[in-house]
N, C-alpha and C positions, 0 to 999 in steps of 0.2 A: 679641946681634944686635939692631939697632935695628928698629923697626917699619917705617921707610921703606925698608929694603932687602929686605923679605920677598918682594915680588911675583916678581922674576926667579928667585930661588933656589927658591922653592916650586914654581913651574910647571915647573922643570927636573927635579924629583924625583917629581912625580905627574902622571898623565895629566889634562890639562885637560878640564873639562866643556864641552859644547857651549854656545854662546851661549843657545840656547833653554832648556837645562836650568838654566843659572845664574841667569837673570833672570825666567823666567815666574813667575806668581803661584802659591803653593802652594794645593792644594785642601783639605788636612787636615793634622792633626798626626800624629806617629807614635803607636802604641799607648801609652797612659799607663803601663801596668805596666812597659814597657821602660825608663822613666826614673824609676821609683819615685815616681810621683805619683798621688794619688787624684783630684784635680780636673783635668779636661781643660783648664781655663783656665790651669793652671800648666805645661802642656807647651809648650816653646818650639821643639822640633825638628820639622821637617816632612818630611824625606826623608834618605836616605843611600844610598851605594853604595860597594862595595869597589874600590880602585884597584890594590892589590897585597896580598900577605899581611899587611903591617903598616901599610898606609896606606889611609885612607878619606876620602871627601868627604861632608859633611853640609850640610844647609840648616836655617836657623832663621829665625824671624820674631819681632821685638820689637814688642809692641803699643804703640800711641801712648799708651795709658793703662793703668796697672796698679794694682791695689788696694793694693799695698805698695811695689813698686819703681817709684815714681812719677817723672814727669818733673820736672826742675828746670832753670831757666835755659835753656829751649828744648832740652834734651838728654834722651836716654834715660838711665836709671840704669845706671852701669857694672856694678853687681852683677848686672844681667840677663845680661851677658857671662859673669860668673863662673858663674851658674846654667846657662847654655848649655854651658859647658865641662864642668861637672859632669855634666849630662845626657848629653853626647856620650860620655863614658867608659862610662857605664852602658849606653847603647844599643848601642854596638859590642860590649861584653862579652857581652851577652845575645844579640843578633841575629847576630853574626858570629864570635864567639870561643868559643861553646859553653858559656857560663856559664848554668846552669839558673835560671829564675826561682824565687825563694825562697832562693837563696844570698844571703849577707849581704856587704856591702862595708865594709871597714875602711879609711877614708881617712886617709892619713898627711900629705898636703899638698895645697894648692890655691892657685894664684897667678894673677895677671893683670897684664899691662902693656897699657895702652891709650892711644889718642889721643882725648882728649875731643871733638875736632872731628869725629871719625867717628861720634859718637853724636847728632849734631844731629837734632832733631825735624822731620819733613817732613810733607807732606799725606797720606802713606800709611804703613803700618807699614814698619819697616826689615827688609828681607830680607837675610840674611847667608849667606855661604858659609864653611864651616869645613873646613879641611884637617887631619885628625888623623893623627898618626904614633905608633905604639906602639913602645916600646923597653923593655929590661930585663924582658922577659916571662919569667915563671916558671910552670912547670907541675907539677902533682901528678898523675902518670900522664899521661893525655891531656887533663886538664882544666886550664884556666887557674887559677893560684893567686894571681896578682897581676901588676901591671905598672906602668910609668910611661908617660905619654903627653904630647905637646904638641899644641896646637891653634893654627893660624894662622887669624885671623878676617878676612874681607874684606866690604866693603860696596860694591856697584857696581864691583867689580874692584879697589878700593883697600884696601890692608892697614890695619886699624884696631886690631889687638891680637894678643897672644900669651898663651895660657893654658897652664898646666902642672898636672899632678896625678900622684899616686902612691897606689896602693891595693892591698890584699889582698882576695881573694875567699874567703869561708869557707862551707863546707857548713853546713846548719842544725844538725847534731849538734855540730859543732866550735864554732859560735857559742854554742849553748846551754851547752856546758861552760865557755866563756870568760865568759859572762854568767850565772853560776850564782846571782846574788843574786835573792832573791824580790821582784822589782820590784812585782808586783801587791799585795804585802802591806805595802808601805812608802808612807806618805802622801807626796804631792808637797810640796816646799817652796813655800810660797805666795810669789808675787812681791811685792817691796817696792814702795812708791810710786815712780812714775817721776820722772825729771827733767822739766823743762819741755820740750815738744817743740821749741820754737824754739832751744834750746841745742844740739840735736843734729841740726838740719836736718830735722826732722819736723813734720808738721801735726797728727797725732793722737796722743793719749796712748797708745793701745793699741800704737802702733808704736815706742814708746820702749823700748829694751832695757837701759837703765842706770838705776840708782838711786843717789842720793848716799850717801856715807859720811863719817866724820869726817876722812878724808884726801882732800884736793882732787885727788890724782892716782890715787885708787882708787875704783871704783864696784862696786856689786853687780850682777851679771848678772840681769836680769829674765827668768825662764823662765815665760812665760805659755802653758800648754799649750792654751788656747782660741784662740790666734792662728790664723787660717785659712790663712795662707801658711807661716809658720815651722814650724807643726805641721800640715802638709797631711794627714798620716796619723799614726797612733799609733806612737811609738818608745819605746824603753826607756832613752834617754840624751839628753843635750842635743845637738840637731842642730848639725852643722858650720856650716850657713849662718846659724844664730842667732849663733854665736860670731864669724863673719866680719862680720855686721852690727854686733856690739858693737865690733869693731876700727874699723869705719868711723865709728860714732857717737863713739867716744873720740877719733878723729882730728879730727872736726868740733869737738868741745869744745876741743881744743888750738889750733884755728885760728880760734876765735871772735873777733869777731862775724860775720865774712863768709864763713866756711866755706872750702872749697878744691875744686880739681878733682882727682878721684882719678885718678892716672896709673899707679900700681902698688900692688899689695897682695900680700903673701905671708902665708899662714897654714899653720902646722904643728900637727898634732894628735898629742899624745903619749900620752894616756890617755882613756878614756871619762869624761865628766863626768856624774855621777849626778843624777837628778831630785829626790832627796829631801834634798839639802843645798845650801847656798848656794855660789855661785862668785863670785870677786872678779876684777875687771879692773883691772890695774895699767898705768900708762903712764910712759914716760920719753921726753921730747922731745929730739932732737938738732937740728942746724941745718936739715936738710931732710927729716927723716922722724920717725916716731913708732914706737918699739919698745914692744910690748905683751906682757903675759903674762896668762893666765887661770888662776887657781889654785882648787883645792878641797881643803880640809883641809891647806893649806900645801904641796900638791903641784901642780906645773905640769901642767895638762891640755892647754893650747894656748898657742902663742906666735905672734907675727906682727909685721909691719912695714908701715906705710902711708906712702907718699910724701906730703909736704906741699908742694904747689905752689899758691900763691894766684893 
């Protein structure tokens, strides 16, 4: 489905919000624990309501400036949309679908298609409308065990993107059995020296997540656990959003020297990436996209594809 055809179809399947609800200014963000964020400044969602048993409407606000997902070429960073889609699934799971806080989420995939023109920077923050639909829902007893969902994103009534995700929900005891490695006893792998920020579309060294290797199409993933956004809170594995940023920076390298407009990104997560051993990011460029894999100990832990449109 193309972005341009979303408006009519979406409004026919979910109850539309009132004009006042869609466009008035939000007063606050949603509770930070519902989107698994420690810093209030990293919460993008501002409101939500249920439209049907499997459909929800949410609101989000993109800041005009962000400490990591910064503006470029007069546009908001499209990875803010990816983060909004990720937060939307967490919020609905906890607030509406009965997943207790403290359960862990095992994400299998996260993707985005977007119109870069819909991310233009204006004089006020960008207020978005998100229409989320759940499908392939699985339950363990009465409790949600996992689902897939898609999110249609609107700005000022205009469709600007489509996000999709798929995850499992794990009770703490199940997660502890799955993650039985003594993480607290294993020293973290120290990040290698970064590439030059200008090569990956960044301004600061701390925001570079790739380090060079002897292979020009392979980089080491920099896992800096002191990064205030990518490691907003303590985790026992390499975060998915860090790996997604690695896909984006690898795509920028392939598009040098002028970079590219990110129009689509697909990320699939196959295994946990551990914090105590290096990960490698491998790329292969085709005519209009970049296929990437992230490996650890010669095992693929994540893979993805980024559209390359200059």
